[in-house]
MARZADO-112328 format. One record per residue (C-alpha): residue in three letters; chain; x, y, z. Coordinates in pm, 1 decimal, decimal comma. Example, Ala and Ser with C-alpha at 12.3 -4.5 7.8 and 13.67 -1.06 7.14 Angstrom:
<sites>
site code ala&unit A&u 1230,0&v -450,0&w 780,0
site code ser&unit A&u 1367,0&v -106,0&w 714,0
</sites>
This chain:
<sites>
site code unk&unit A&u 13503,1&v 3223,6&w -16161,9
site code unk&unit A&u 13641,2&v 2851,2&w -16318,4
site code unk&unit A&u 13986,9&v 2862,4&w -16515,3
site code unk&unit A&u 13817,3&v 2814,3&w -16830,6
site code unk&unit A&u 13621,5&v 3117,0&w -16794,0
site code unk&unit A&u 13892,4&v 3308,7&w -16671,7
site code unk&unit A&u 14103,7&v 3175,5&w -16944,3
site code unk&unit A&u 13839,1&v 3286,8&w -17202,2
site code unk&unit A&u 13792,3&v 3612,8&w -17073,1
site code unk&unit A&u 14170,3&v 3681,9&w -17040,1
site code unk&unit A&u 14202,8&v 3545,2&w -17398,5
site code unk&unit A&u 13932,5&v 3811,0&w -17520,9
site code unk&unit A&u 14084,8&v 4077,6&w -17383,4
site code unk&unit A&u 14404,5&v 4023,7&w -17520,4
site code unk&unit A&u 14254,8&v 4002,5&w -17859,8
site code unk&unit A&u 14089,1&v 4342,0&w -17811,4
site code unk&unit A&u 14457,1&v 4514,8&w -17682,5
site code unk&unit A&u 14607,0&v 4375,5&w -18028,2
site code unk&unit A&u 14305,1&v 4499,7&w -18198,3
site code unk&unit A&u 14331,6&v 4823,9&w -18034,8
site code unk&unit A&u 14687,5&v 4875,6&w -18077,6
site code unk&unit A&u 14657,7&v 4779,7&w -18462,5
site code unk&unit A&u 14374,0&v 5077,4&w -18520,1
site code unk&unit A&u 14630,4&v 5309,7&w -18322,3
site code unk&unit A&u 14906,5&v 5197,7&w -18550,3
site code unk&unit A&u 14677,0&v 5215,2&w -18880,3
site code unk&unit A&u 14526,7&v 5555,6&w -18767,9
site code unk&unit A&u 14872,2&v 5698,8&w -18722,6
site code unk&unit A&u 15046,1&v 5546,4&w -19066,5
site code unk&unit A&u 15189,8&v 5819,6&w -19277,9
site code unk&unit A&u 15117,7&v 5814,8&w -19644,2
site code unk&unit A&u 15298,1&v 5978,2&w -19915,8
site code unk&unit A&u 15173,2&v 6170,1&w -20215,3
site code unk&unit A&u 15370,9&v 6094,7&w -20501,3
site code unk&unit A&u 15513,1&v 6347,1&w -20747,6
site code unk&unit A&u 15313,8&v 6342,5&w -21066,4
site code unk&unit A&u 14965,9&v 6314,6&w -20863,4
site code unk&unit A&u 14684,0&v 6480,5&w -21022,3
site code unk&unit A&u 14397,1&v 6613,1&w -20851,8
site code unk&unit A&u 14079,2&v 6797,5&w -20985,1
site code unk&unit A&u 13956,0&v 7109,0&w -20801,3
site code unk&unit A&u 13631,0&v 7284,5&w -20830,0
site code unk&unit A&u 13617,7&v 7675,1&w -20767,3
site code unk&unit A&u 13377,6&v 7772,9&w -20443,7
site code unk&unit A&u 13372,9&v 8111,9&w -20523,0
site code unk&unit A&u 13414,6&v 8355,0&w -20845,3
site code unk&unit A&u 13726,8&v 8518,9&w -20955,9
site code unk&unit A&u 13848,4&v 8733,3&w -21228,5
site code unk&unit A&u 14115,0&v 8975,1&w -21376,1
site code unk&unit A&u 13881,6&v 9281,8&w -21382,8
site code unk&unit A&u 13827,1&v 9297,9&w -21035,1
site code unk&unit A&u 14085,9&v 9055,1&w -20822,7
site code unk&unit A&u 14388,1&v 9230,3&w -20666,4
site code unk&unit A&u 14732,4&v 9054,6&w -20533,6
site code unk&unit A&u 14626,0&v 8857,0&w -20184,3
site code unk&unit A&u 14273,5&v 8787,2&w -20230,3
site code unk&unit A&u 14161,2&v 8409,3&w -20127,1
site code unk&unit A&u 14056,2&v 8172,4&w -20352,8
site code unk&unit A&u 13820,1&v 7867,8&w -20212,9
site code unk&unit A&u 13762,3&v 7557,9&w -20408,8
site code unk&unit A&u 13695,2&v 7192,7&w -20323,8
site code unk&unit A&u 13845,9&v 6851,0&w -20421,9
site code unk&unit A&u 13652,7&v 6668,7&w -20679,1
site code unk&unit A&u 13855,5&v 6394,8&w -20718,1
site code unk&unit A&u 14012,5&v 6171,4&w -20428,1
site code unk&unit A&u 14371,4&v 6152,9&w -20362,8
site code unk&unit A&u 14460,5&v 5774,0&w -20270,5
site code unk&unit A&u 14782,4&v 5633,1&w -20185,0
site code unk&unit A&u 14851,7&v 5232,6&w -20191,8
site code unk&unit A&u 14464,1&v 5156,1&w -20263,0
site code unk&unit A&u 14406,6&v 5400,0&w -19942,5
site code unk&unit A&u 14198,9&v 5735,5&w -19992,1
site code unk&unit A&u 14421,7&v 6005,6&w -19795,3
site code unk&unit A&u 14206,9&v 6306,9&w -19934,9
site code unk&unit A&u 13874,0&v 6246,6&w -19993,0
site code unk&unit A&u 13582,1&v 6426,5&w -20245,0
site code unk&unit A&u 13493,6&v 6776,0&w -20106,6
site code unk&unit A&u 13805,7&v 6858,8&w -19890,5
site code unk&unit A&u 13875,8&v 7215,7&w -19868,2
site code unk&unit A&u 14130,0&v 7418,8&w -20070,7
site code unk&unit A&u 14267,3&v 7747,1&w -19992,3
site code unk&unit A&u 14492,2&v 7961,4&w -20202,9
site code unk&unit A&u 14593,1&v 8328,0&w -20297,0
site code unk&unit A&u 14603,6&v 8545,9&w -20579,2
site code unk&unit A&u 14966,4&v 8575,8&w -20639,8
site code unk&unit A&u 14951,8&v 8827,9&w -20906,4
site code unk&unit A&u 14720,0&v 8970,1&w -21133,1
site code unk&unit A&u 14714,9&v 9151,7&w -21464,2
site code unk&unit A&u 14402,7&v 9325,9&w -21649,8
site code unk&unit A&u 14384,2&v 9263,1&w -22022,6
site code unk&unit A&u 14517,3&v 9620,0&w -22224,1
site code unk&unit A&u 14361,4&v 9826,6&w -22461,8
site code unk&unit A&u 14586,3&v 9805,7&w -22724,8
site code unk&unit A&u 14820,8&v 9545,0&w -22615,2
site code unk&unit A&u 14870,0&v 9295,1&w -22306,2
site code unk&unit A&u 14670,7&v 8954,9&w -22209,9
site code unk&unit A&u 14491,1&v 8911,7&w -21900,4
site code unk&unit A&u 14708,4&v 8720,4&w -21664,1
site code unk&unit A&u 14608,4&v 8534,8&w -21329,7
site code unk&unit A&u 14838,7&v 8377,9&w -21092,4
site code unk&unit A&u 14680,5&v 8121,1&w -20828,9
site code unk&unit A&u 14928,8&v 7995,2&w -20536,1
site code unk&unit A&u 14739,3&v 7693,2&w -20334,4
site code unk&unit A&u 14816,9&v 7670,2&w -19971,9
site code unk&unit A&u 14656,2&v 7450,9&w -19755,8
site code unk&unit A&u 14398,7&v 7140,0&w -19759,7
site code unk&unit A&u 14164,1&v 7100,3&w -19465,0
site code unk&unit A&u 14099,9&v 6713,6&w -19449,5
site code unk&unit A&u 13727,0&v 6608,8&w -19318,2
site code unk&unit A&u 13871,4&v 6509,6&w -18962,9
site code unk&unit A&u 13973,2&v 6883,4&w -18949,1
site code unk&unit A&u 14343,0&v 6857,2&w -19015,3
site code unk&unit A&u 14489,5&v 7139,3&w -19223,6
site code unk&unit A&u 14787,8&v 7027,0&w -19421,6
site code unk&unit A&u 14992,8&v 7248,6&w -19641,2
site code unk&unit A&u 14946,3&v 7229,3&w -19978,4
site code unk&unit A&u 15138,7&v 7324,7&w -20306,2
site code unk&unit A&u 15049,5&v 7176,5&w -20638,2
site code unk&unit A&u 15084,6&v 7363,8&w -20954,9
site code unk&unit A&u 14855,0&v 7424,2&w -21183,1
site code unk&unit A&u 14826,9&v 7189,8&w -21483,9
site code unk&unit A&u 14496,9&v 7287,1&w -21712,0
site code unk&unit A&u 14177,9&v 7502,2&w -21671,1
site code unk&unit A&u 13819,5&v 7557,6&w -21810,0
site code unk&unit A&u 13829,8&v 7783,7&w -22094,5
site code unk&unit A&u 13482,3&v 7925,2&w -22024,1
site code unk&unit A&u 13457,5&v 7956,2&w -22404,9
site code unk&unit A&u 13764,0&v 8168,6&w -22471,8
site code unk&unit A&u 14147,7&v 8093,3&w -22532,8
site code unk&unit A&u 14228,9&v 8111,8&w -22169,6
site code unk&unit A&u 14474,7&v 7852,4&w -22057,6
site code unk&unit A&u 14738,8&v 7763,7&w -21805,6
site code unk&unit A&u 15081,0&v 7868,1&w -21877,7
site code unk&unit A&u 15277,7&v 7576,6&w -21679,6
site code unk&unit A&u 15600,6&v 7759,6&w -21693,9
site code unk&unit A&u 15469,1&v 8016,4&w -21456,0
site code unk&unit A&u 15162,6&v 7829,7&w -21292,3
site code unk&unit A&u 14938,0&v 8117,6&w -21411,7
site code unk&unit A&u 14646,5&v 8143,3&w -21644,2
site code unk&unit A&u 14638,4&v 8343,9&w -21910,3
site code unk&unit A&u 14372,5&v 8482,8&w -22157,5
site code unk&unit A&u 14429,7&v 8434,9&w -22537,9
site code unk&unit A&u 14473,0&v 8749,3&w -22764,4
site code unk&unit A&u 14191,8&v 8925,6&w -22924,8
site code unk&unit A&u 14311,0&v 9016,2&w -23273,1
site code unk&unit A&u 14054,0&v 8788,3&w -23484,3
site code unk&unit A&u 13820,1&v 8949,5&w -23264,6
site code unk&unit A&u 13940,0&v 9337,8&w -23320,5
site code unk&unit A&u 13952,8&v 9271,9&w -23700,5
site code unk&unit A&u 13585,8&v 9112,1&w -23710,3
site code unk&unit A&u 13474,4&v 9458,7&w -23542,4
site code unk&unit A&u 13675,5&v 9686,3&w -23780,4
site code unk&unit A&u 13524,0&v 9485,4&w -24044,3
site code unk&unit A&u 13163,1&v 9498,8&w -23918,1
site code unk&unit A&u 13174,0&v 9876,7&w -23899,6
site code unk&unit A&u 13331,9&v 9903,0&w -24236,4
site code unk&unit A&u 13030,1&v 9733,2&w -24355,9
site code unk&unit A&u 12762,0&v 9929,1&w -24153,3
site code unk&unit A&u 12979,2&v 10242,6&w -24318,7
site code unk&unit A&u 12942,5&v 10129,4&w -24653,1
site code unk&unit A&u 12587,2&v 10060,1&w -24635,9
site code unk&unit A&u 12476,8&v 10365,2&w -24479,6
site code unk&unit A&u 12700,5&v 10550,9&w -24737,8
site code unk&unit A&u 12572,7&v 10339,6&w -25044,4
site code unk&unit A&u 12232,1&v 10443,6&w -24941,8
site code unk&unit A&u 12289,3&v 10813,0&w -24870,2
site code unk&unit A&u 12496,5&v 10893,1&w -25192,5
site code unk&unit A&u 12320,6&v 10608,3&w -25385,0
site code unk&unit A&u 12660,4&v 10536,3&w -25568,0
site code unk&unit A&u 13005,1&v 10310,1&w -25535,0
site code unk&unit A&u 13178,0&v 10636,9&w -25411,7
site code unk&unit A&u 12933,9&v 10690,9&w -25171,8
site code unk&unit A&u 12968,9&v 10307,6&w -25026,0
site code unk&unit A&u 13370,9&v 10370,5&w -25019,0
site code unk&unit A&u 13360,9&v 10681,5&w -24817,3
site code unk&unit A&u 13117,4&v 10496,7&w -24524,1
site code unk&unit A&u 13322,0&v 10217,6&w -24548,8
site code unk&unit A&u 13670,1&v 10441,3&w -24481,8
site code unk&unit A&u 13447,5&v 10600,7&w -24205,3
site code unk&unit A&u 13314,6&v 10267,9&w -24050,0
site code unk&unit A&u 13681,1&v 10137,7&w -24051,9
site code unk&unit A&u 13767,8&v 10418,7&w -23878,3
site code unk&unit A&u 13516,1&v 10431,2&w -23630,1
site code unk&unit A&u 13582,3&v 10029,0&w -23569,1
site code unk&unit A&u 13937,8&v 10092,5&w -23502,8
site code unk&unit A&u 13906,6&v 10384,9&w -23269,0
site code unk&unit A&u 13625,1&v 10108,9&w -23053,3
site code unk&unit A&u 13887,6&v 9831,5&w -23082,4
site code unk&unit A&u 14176,5&v 10104,1&w -22893,1
site code unk&unit A&u 13938,1&v 10204,8&w -22664,4
site code unk&unit A&u 13811,5&v 9860,3&w -22542,7
site code unk&unit A&u 14007,9&v 9617,1&w -22332,0
site code unk&unit A&u 14073,4&v 9262,9&w -22416,1
site code unk&unit A&u 13894,9&v 8958,1&w -22272,3
site code unk&unit A&u 13963,3&v 8893,4&w -21882,3
site code unk&unit A&u 14042,2&v 8569,1&w -21730,4
site code unk&unit A&u 13740,9&v 8461,3&w -21551,1
site code unk&unit A&u 13736,7&v 8123,1&w -21309,2
site code unk&unit A&u 13321,0&v 8106,8&w -21218,0
site code unk&unit A&u 13186,6&v 7905,2&w -20939,9
site code unk&unit A&u 13196,1&v 7534,5&w -21023,6
site code unk&unit A&u 13477,2&v 7618,2&w -21276,1
site code unk&unit A&u 13741,9&v 7322,3&w -21290,8
site code unk&unit A&u 14104,7&v 7330,1&w -21236,0
site code unk&unit A&u 14367,5&v 7021,3&w -21267,4
site code unk&unit A&u 14672,4&v 7040,5&w -21042,0
site code unk&unit A&u 14958,2&v 6823,6&w -21037,5
site code unk&unit A&u 15227,0&v 6752,3&w -20730,4
site code unk&unit A&u 15586,5&v 6885,9&w -20827,4
site code unk&unit A&u 15725,3&v 6704,4&w -20495,8
site code unk&unit A&u 15596,9&v 6466,3&w -20270,6
site code unk&unit A&u 15318,0&v 6566,7&w -19998,3
site code unk&unit A&u 15373,0&v 6369,0&w -19671,9
site code unk&unit A&u 15057,6&v 6306,2&w -19453,0
site code unk&unit A&u 15076,7&v 6190,0&w -19111,0
</sites>
């Protein structure tokens, strides 16, 4: 082997070594997710306060990536696991349904599992009044006062119509309305309010309150 060939071979080997070192350093480079970072998650399973219990697992996937300094550190589709921290069913007379979720880990595509504890910021309403109480990081259902009033009015109307037909007078309609109202009120008192429901595919927006260091 001539001097030129040996020199060229040695230079090429040196370049490869430097490149390998650079790749190793890049792979081992740490990144920090800053506080205030939002990420969208989607439910992989369904959960409702009708059946959920404390300690039940909640499974989700990231629906938006987390990027730091132009580099994606948590890609879309990463697995997220959490648990039900507390649950309260909707009451028959008072008390709104409430579901607490504590996120715990995220699994990256390369298999690394990291502790992961952002708080809930917003949630799909699922055509109800459920929303996140940020002070408690829990999902609470809205009240059912308007719906309850509507039920009483409907029953009163039905009772008035039946009473008027039977008696053929306004007096009969009034009696029927009173009976209908009583039936409507009794129905409301034995019927629970709406529950918190998160269906498969429901979206949750979460936000980091503290920085998260990724190795």
